[in-house]
Structures are given as structure tokens and as C-alpha cells.
C-alpha positions as CSV (number, residue, x, y, z in Angstrom):
1,M,-19.2,2.4,-15.7
2,K,-18.8,5.2,-18.1
3,E,-16.9,7.1,-15.5
4,A,-14.3,4.3,-15.4
5,I,-13.9,4.6,-19.2
6,E,-13.3,8.3,-18.9
7,V,-10.6,7.5,-16.3
8,F,-8.8,5.3,-18.9
9,K,-9.1,8.0,-21.6
10,S,-7.7,10.7,-19.3
11,D,-4.6,8.7,-18.4
12,K,-1.4,9.7,-20.1
13,A,-0.9,6.1,-21.2
14,W,-4.1,5.9,-23.1
15,N,-2.7,7.0,-26.5
16,D,0.0,4.3,-26.3
17,I,-2.6,1.7,-25.4
18,K,-4.8,2.8,-28.3
19,N,-1.7,2.6,-30.5
20,I,-1.1,-1.0,-29.4
21,S,-4.7,-2.0,-29.8
22,S,-5.0,-0.4,-33.2
23,V,-2.1,-2.5,-34.5
24,L,-3.5,-5.7,-33.1
25,L,-7.1,-5.0,-34.2
26,S,-6.0,-4.0,-37.7
27,A,-4.2,-7.4,-37.9
28,G,-7.5,-9.2,-37.1
29,H,-6.8,-9.9,-33.5
30,Q,-8.7,-9.2,-30.3
31,C,-7.5,-6.8,-27.8
32,Y,-8.5,-6.1,-24.2
33,L,-7.4,-4.5,-21.0
34,V,-7.7,-6.7,-17.9
35,G,-6.8,-6.8,-14.2
36,G,-5.8,-4.1,-11.8
37,C,-6.3,-1.1,-14.2
38,I,-10.0,-2.1,-14.6
39,R,-10.5,-2.7,-10.9
40,D,-8.8,0.6,-9.9
41,A,-10.6,2.7,-12.5
42,I,-14.0,1.4,-11.2
43,I,-13.3,1.9,-7.5
44,G,-11.5,5.2,-8.0
45,R,-7.9,4.3,-7.2
46,P,-5.0,5.8,-9.2
47,L,-4.1,3.7,-12.2
48,K,-0.7,2.1,-12.4
49,D,0.0,-0.8,-14.8
50,F,-2.1,-1.5,-17.9
51,D,-2.3,-5.2,-18.7
52,I,-3.2,-5.9,-22.3
53,V,-4.4,-9.3,-23.5
54,T,-4.9,-10.5,-27.1
55,N,-5.5,-13.7,-29.0
56,A,-2.4,-13.0,-31.0
57,K,0.3,-15.5,-30.2
58,P,3.7,-14.1,-28.8
59,E,5.5,-14.5,-32.2
60,E,2.7,-12.6,-33.9
61,V,2.9,-9.8,-31.4
62,I,6.7,-9.6,-31.9
63,S,6.2,-9.5,-35.7
64,L,3.7,-6.6,-35.4
65,F,5.7,-4.2,-33.3
66,E,9.1,-2.5,-34.0
67,K,10.4,-2.9,-30.5
68,T,9.6,-5.8,-28.1
69,V,11.2,-7.7,-25.3
70,E,10.6,-11.4,-24.8
71,V,10.6,-11.5,-21.0
72,G,8.0,-14.2,-20.7
73,A,7.2,-15.4,-24.2
74,Q,7.3,-19.0,-23.1
75,F,4.4,-18.2,-20.9
76,G,2.6,-16.1,-23.5
77,V,3.8,-12.6,-22.4
78,V,5.7,-10.1,-24.5
79,V,6.7,-6.5,-23.6
80,V,5.8,-4.0,-26.3
81,V,7.8,-0.7,-26.1
82,I,5.9,2.4,-27.2
83,N,7.4,5.9,-26.8
84,N,10.1,4.3,-24.6
85,K,7.5,2.9,-22.2
86,P,7.0,-0.9,-21.7
87,Y,3.5,-2.5,-21.9
88,E,2.9,-6.1,-21.2
89,V,0.9,-7.9,-23.9
90,A,-0.2,-11.4,-22.9
91,T,-1.8,-14.0,-25.1
92,L,-5.2,-15.3,-23.9
93,R,-4.6,-18.8,-22.5
94,E,-5.5,-21.7,-20.4
95,E,-3.0,-23.1,-17.9
96,T,-2.6,-26.5,-16.3
97,G,-0.2,-28.0,-13.7
98,Y,1.9,-25.9,-11.3
99,S,4.7,-28.1,-10.2
100,D,6.7,-25.2,-8.8
101,S,3.7,-23.4,-7.2
102,R,4.1,-20.5,-9.6
103,H,4.6,-21.3,-13.3
104,P,2.1,-23.5,-15.3
105,D,3.5,-26.8,-16.6
106,K,1.4,-26.4,-19.8
107,I,-0.3,-23.5,-21.5
108,I,-2.9,-23.6,-24.3
109,Y,-3.6,-20.5,-26.3
110,T,-7.2,-19.6,-26.8
111,D,-9.6,-17.1,-28.3
112,S,-11.8,-17.2,-25.3
113,V,-11.9,-14.5,-22.6
114,E,-13.9,-16.8,-20.4
115,A,-11.3,-19.5,-20.6
116,D,-8.5,-17.0,-19.9
117,S,-10.4,-15.6,-16.9
118,K,-10.4,-19.0,-15.1
119,R,-6.7,-18.8,-14.5
120,R,-6.8,-15.5,-12.7
121,D,-6.6,-14.9,-9.0
122,F,-9.6,-12.9,-7.8
123,T,-12.9,-12.1,-9.5
124,M,-12.4,-8.4,-9.2
125,N,-9.2,-8.8,-11.3
126,A,-11.0,-10.9,-14.0
127,I,-12.9,-8.0,-15.6
128,Y,-12.1,-7.3,-19.3
129,F,-12.5,-4.1,-21.3
130,C,-12.7,-4.6,-25.0
131,L,-10.7,-1.9,-26.8
132,K,-12.6,-2.4,-30.0
133,T,-16.1,-1.9,-28.7
134,E,-15.2,-0.1,-25.4
135,T,-17.4,-2.5,-23.5
136,Y,-16.9,-4.7,-20.4
137,I,-16.8,-8.5,-20.3
138,D,-17.3,-10.0,-16.8
139,P,-17.2,-13.8,-16.9
140,Q,-16.4,-14.2,-13.2
141,N,-18.9,-11.7,-11.8
142,G,-16.1,-9.3,-10.8
143,F,-18.6,-6.3,-10.9
144,T,-20.7,-8.0,-8.2
145,A,-17.6,-8.4,-6.0
146,L,-16.6,-4.8,-6.4
147,S,-20.2,-3.6,-5.7
148,N,-20.3,-5.7,-2.5
149,K,-16.7,-4.7,-1.6
150,V,-15.7,-8.4,-1.3
151,I,-12.5,-10.1,-2.2
152,E,-13.2,-13.6,-3.6
153,T,-11.1,-16.0,-5.7
154,V,-11.9,-17.2,-9.2
155,G,-13.2,-20.7,-8.4
156,E,-11.8,-22.7,-5.4
157,A,-9.4,-20.7,-3.3
158,K,-7.3,-23.8,-2.5
159,D,-6.8,-24.3,-6.2
160,R,-5.7,-20.7,-6.8
161,F,-3.3,-20.9,-3.9
162,A,-1.8,-24.2,-5.2
163,E,-1.1,-22.5,-8.5
164,D,0.8,-19.6,-6.9
165,S,1.4,-19.4,-3.2
166,L,1.9,-15.6,-3.4
167,R,-1.9,-15.3,-3.9
168,V,-2.3,-15.9,-0.1
169,L,-0.3,-12.8,0.6
170,R,-1.9,-10.9,-2.3
171,A,-5.3,-11.4,-0.7
172,F,-4.2,-9.5,2.4
173,R,-2.5,-6.8,0.2
174,F,-5.7,-6.3,-1.8
175,M,-7.6,-5.9,1.5
176,G,-5.0,-3.2,2.5
177,Q,-5.4,-1.4,-0.9
178,T,-9.2,-1.6,-1.2
179,G,-10.5,-1.9,2.3
180,F,-12.7,-4.8,1.1
181,C,-13.6,-7.8,3.2
182,F,-12.8,-11.5,2.4
183,S,-15.7,-13.6,1.2
184,D,-16.7,-16.4,3.6
185,L,-15.1,-19.0,1.4
186,L,-11.8,-17.1,1.1
187,S,-11.7,-16.6,4.9
188,K,-12.2,-20.3,5.4
189,A,-9.5,-21.2,2.9
190,L,-7.0,-18.8,4.5
191,K,-7.8,-20.1,8.0
192,E,-7.2,-23.6,6.8
193,Y,-4.2,-22.9,4.6
194,D,-1.2,-25.2,5.2
195,K,1.7,-22.8,5.6
196,K,4.1,-25.5,4.7
197,A,2.8,-25.2,1.1
198,F,3.9,-21.5,0.9
199,Q,6.7,-21.4,-1.6
200,V,7.6,-17.9,-2.6
201,S,11.0,-16.2,-3.2
202,S,12.0,-13.6,-0.7
203,E,12.1,-11.0,-3.5
204,R,8.4,-11.6,-4.5
205,K,7.3,-11.6,-0.9
206,T,9.2,-8.5,-0.1
207,S,7.6,-6.7,-3.0
208,E,4.2,-7.7,-1.9
209,L,4.7,-6.8,1.7
210,N,6.1,-3.4,0.7
211,K,2.9,-2.7,-1.3
212,L,0.8,-3.8,1.7
213,F,2.7,-1.6,4.1
214,K,2.1,1.4,1.9
215,S,-1.6,0.8,1.4
216,E,-4.3,3.0,2.8
217,K,-6.0,0.2,4.8
218,A,-2.9,-1.7,5.8
219,L,-3.9,-1.7,9.4
220,K,-7.1,-3.6,8.6
221,A,-5.2,-6.2,6.5
222,L,-2.5,-6.7,9.2
223,R,-5.1,-7.2,11.9
224,K,-6.8,-9.8,9.7
225,M,-3.3,-11.3,9.1
226,K,-2.8,-11.6,12.8
227,E,-6.3,-13.0,13.4
228,Y,-5.6,-15.8,10.9
229,S,-2.1,-16.5,12.4
230,F,0.0,-15.3,9.5
231,I,2.0,-12.5,11.3
232,D,4.6,-14.8,12.9
233,F,4.8,-16.8,9.6
234,F,5.4,-13.8,7.3
235,F,7.7,-11.9,9.7
236,K,9.8,-14.6,11.3
237,K,13.6,-14.1,11.3
238,N,15.1,-13.8,7.8
239,N,11.7,-14.2,6.2
240,Y,11.4,-10.6,5.4
241,Q,14.5,-8.4,5.0
242,S,14.3,-5.1,3.2
243,S,15.7,-1.7,3.2
244,E,12.2,-0.3,2.6
245,L,10.8,-0.8,6.1
246,S,9.9,2.8,6.9
247,F,6.3,1.6,7.1
248,L,6.9,-1.3,9.4
249,S,6.9,1.0,12.4
250,R,3.2,1.9,11.7
251,W,2.3,-1.6,12.8
252,Y,4.5,-2.2,15.8
253,D,1.9,-3.3,18.2
254,L,0.4,-5.7,15.7
255,L,3.5,-7.8,15.4
256,S,4.1,-10.7,17.8
257,P,5.9,-9.6,21.0
258,S,8.2,-12.5,20.5
259,L,9.8,-10.9,17.5
260,N,13.1,-9.3,17.9
261,F,13.4,-6.2,15.7
262,E,17.1,-6.7,15.4
263,D,16.2,-9.6,13.2
264,F,15.2,-7.0,10.6
265,R,17.6,-4.8,8.6
266,L,16.2,-1.6,9.9
267,K,17.6,1.9,9.3
268,K,18.5,3.8,12.4
269,E,15.6,6.2,11.7
270,D,13.2,3.2,11.6
271,Q,14.5,1.9,14.9
272,K,14.0,5.3,16.5
273,R,10.5,5.5,15.0
274,I,9.6,2.1,16.4
275,Q,10.9,3.1,19.8
276,W,8.9,6.4,19.7
277,I,5.7,4.5,19.0
278,E,6.5,2.0,21.8
279,D,7.0,4.9,24.2
280,H,3.8,6.6,23.2
281,K,1.4,3.7,22.4
282,S,-0.6,4.4,25.6
283,F,-1.1,8.1,24.5
284,Q,-4.4,9.7,25.5
285,I,-5.2,13.3,24.7
286,E,-7.4,13.8,27.8
287,G,-5.9,14.7,31.1
288,R,-2.4,15.5,29.9
289,D,-0.3,18.7,30.1
290,L,-0.9,21.0,27.2
291,F,2.7,21.3,26.1
292,E,3.4,17.6,26.3
293,N,0.3,17.0,24.1
294,L,1.6,19.5,21.6
295,K,5.0,17.9,21.5
296,I,3.5,14.6,20.6
297,L,1.0,16.0,18.1
298,S,3.8,17.9,16.3
299,S,6.1,14.8,16.0
300,E,6.4,13.5,12.5
301,N,5.7,10.1,13.9
302,F,2.3,11.0,15.2
303,K,0.6,10.2,11.9
304,Y,1.8,6.5,12.4
305,L,0.5,6.5,16.0
306,Q,-2.9,7.8,14.7
307,E,-3.2,4.7,12.5
308,I,-2.5,2.3,15.4
309,L,-4.5,4.0,18.2
310,V,-8.3,4.3,18.0
311,F,-9.5,7.8,18.9
312,N,-13.2,8.6,19.5
313,E,-14.9,11.6,17.8
314,S,-14.4,13.8,20.8
315,E,-10.7,13.0,20.9
316,K,-10.3,13.5,17.2
317,T,-12.0,16.9,17.5
318,K,-9.7,18.0,20.3
319,I,-6.6,16.9,18.4
320,E,-7.6,18.9,15.4
321,L,-8.4,22.0,17.5
322,L,-5.1,21.8,19.3
323,K,-3.2,21.4,16.0
324,R,-5.1,24.3,14.4
325,E,-4.7,26.6,17.4
326,Y,-1.1,26.0,18.4
327,L,0.8,24.4,15.5
328,H,2.0,25.9,12.2
329,K,1.8,23.3,9.4
330,G,1.7,20.6,12.1
331,R,4.9,21.8,13.7
332,L,5.9,23.7,16.9
333,P,7.3,27.2,16.4
334,E,11.0,28.0,16.6
335,P,12.1,29.3,20.0
336,L,12.0,33.1,20.3
337,L,14.7,33.0,23.1
338,K,17.7,30.7,23.1
339,G,20.6,30.2,25.5
340,K,22.7,32.9,23.9
341,D,19.9,35.4,24.4
342,F,19.7,34.8,28.1
343,I,23.5,34.9,28.5
344,S,23.6,38.3,26.8
345,L,21.1,39.4,29.4
346,G,23.5,38.4,32.2
347,Y,22.4,34.9,33.0
348,E,25.1,32.3,33.8
349,P,25.3,29.0,31.9
350,G,24.2,26.0,34.0
351,N,21.2,23.9,35.1
352,E,19.2,27.0,36.1
353,L,19.6,28.5,32.7
354,G,18.5,25.3,31.1
355,A,15.3,25.3,33.2
356,L,14.7,28.9,32.3
357,I,15.1,28.2,28.5
358,K,12.6,25.4,28.8
359,K,10.1,27.5,30.8
360,A,10.4,30.3,28.2
361,Y,9.6,27.9,25.3
362,I,6.7,26.4,27.1
363,L,5.2,29.8,27.8
364,Q,5.9,30.9,24.2
365,V,4.0,27.8,22.8
366,T,1.1,27.5,25.3
367,R,0.5,31.3,25.5
368,K,1.0,31.7,21.8
369,V,3.6,34.5,22.3
370,T,5.1,36.0,19.1
371,K,7.2,38.9,20.4
372,I,10.4,38.6,22.4
373,E,9.7,41.5,24.7
374,N,6.3,40.0,25.7
375,L,8.0,36.6,26.4
376,L,10.7,38.2,28.5
377,K,8.0,39.8,30.7
378,L,6.3,36.4,31.2
379,V,9.6,34.8,32.0
380,K,10.6,37.4,34.6
381,Y,7.1,37.4,36.1
């Protein structure tokens, strides 16, 4: 795990984190990193947020730093601002009762990392890194889960879901981001989950779904979501409305045919993309006209189609060869001859001219012609 430690130290936030930990440690408190930053460093994903935990109580954290924001002090969380950058510093705690399916009814501060770990969602997010000794503490066997590429809850899944319904959606999002599989117990809990118990604001759900759409293995997660009958539930009318739906079109054929995409607030470009995918979702590289294949391969939407369709190795090879041989940076070339060029040569505007322009461009692309005089010879021939 030394490699992961080096990942921390190479991050631009490391000096700020060490600054925060130095202040807390000098005051006699504990200080750890926990959660996503540990997980991502270990599996090689880019680091984003750094979650810091300490046994210092919120009021003690506030007293130790010059600039703080009390965004969640009642739940043991204070934002410390270092070099104009915010860092969440949470107090180690136990939680009981979740009447609103999100916030604890009661919190008890603790000095125990193990006690704190029991309130976390998934074992891979319950690994701690001690900033004093630069060693890991793994009370929930998160390393084993990461090694086995398995997503599993801390304790009983139904209990974690009851504490915060969003964890149901987070399970699928983590599958999308890591490509990991669900443990048998988590799979069982998701299949048996009573969707009536799902109480999450549209803002939190929208944020989580956007992260899922943008993840590398989103297709795997959405297929699993469909298998477990969550697609209709999460995407029903007015259940998900966002202006950030560029990625929705990647998953068109996964969503229930009964859904009407007019129910979503889609930009026109997204509507066109969805229609393009619908028009080409039966695409096969074999047995097609060369120029038609090249038009599809050069479309900016083809990358989305690739993630929906499953190509075998032979098809993948042919696609790459065609792109390499005929396209420039993935795009078709600009036409050498346009309408005005043919008109200057004495051709009359009309349908015949349109057909001639099309013929010239097809010849240019498929014969890889780069000079106008050579193209004119081919057109006249």
C-alpha cells in the first residue's frame, strides 16, 4: 500500500492536509483520512475530496483554525478553510436513530475509529489512514473487499439503507465508478428492497445519478439496475430532471421502452443524440457500404454507440483499421469539391448537381484522394 501513500503525497492538496493534521496533532488530537480518497488511491482512480476525521469536537476544531464554516457542526462536521480551499473535518462519532432516513437522531462523540467505522456505508469506504503514523486502520475489512473487487455494506445492508436511502443508489454508482460486483448479501438486499422506503430529495438523487452517468463502467451498473427492477423507479416521470443529461443518451436502450423522453428536460442536442442512437442501434460493421460505415464511425455519437453495442474482437479490429486508414483524428475530411466549384466548371444547379457533389465526396473519401485534379478525373470517368 506504499504506492497509495505516495499518491496522497503527490496530490496538490497534501500540504494543506498536513497543515490541518499538524494543528490537530499538536493539540493532542487524533487525525485520519477516511473514505473515498483512501479507496481511490488504492485502486488507482483520481483523487477528489479528502475527508478528514478527528476526535476533536466541533467547537475544538473551530477554536484551532483561523477560518472555519459550521455547515454541519450539529452532526459533527466543520469545514476548515486553508489557502482558500475547503476541507471537511468530521468528529469521530457513533450514530443512532434515523427518523428522516438521512440524519441521525442522536450522535455520540468517540475516540474510537472502530466505533466510527460502523456508521459508514460500504467496507471499502471505511478504511482509515493515520496522518501521525502514516499507517492504515481497517476495522471493516475494506482491503479484502478492494482486493476481491466486491462492494459490500458495513454490517447489514438493510440497516445501512434504513439510515440513508441514498445508499441504495450509491451502491450502483460505486459499481459504475469501480467496475466491482455486489456481494451476495448486498445483491439480495437490493433485490428485496422496498422502494416505498426510498426517501431522497431530487437534488441528492440528481447529483448521484449524474456521477453514475459519467462513470467509466456506467453500462454495467445500469444493466444491474435494470436487472434488479430499479430503472423504472429511478427514471419515472419527474423523478429525475436535470440539465446535465448529456450522458443519458449513452444508455438509451437500457431504459424502459414505456418511458417517454419528453418527460425529461433534455437539451435539443441530447434529443438529437438519442434519436441518432435509436437510428443506429442495429449497426453492424460487416456487410455494409464503406462510405456509410465511415459516416457512422466519424460521428461524435459513435463513442456512445460503442458503449451500448457489443463488438467482437474481429469487429473491433476492423473499426480501428477503418478509422486509422480513412479518418483524420476520427473525422471525415473536408470536401475538395463543392457546389460552387462545379458551377464554375459549367454545371447547372439542380438535382443532378447534388448527386454529382455526393459522388465526388464519396470518391474522395473511399479512394483517399487529396488533389482536386485527381478527383475531377475520377468524377468525369
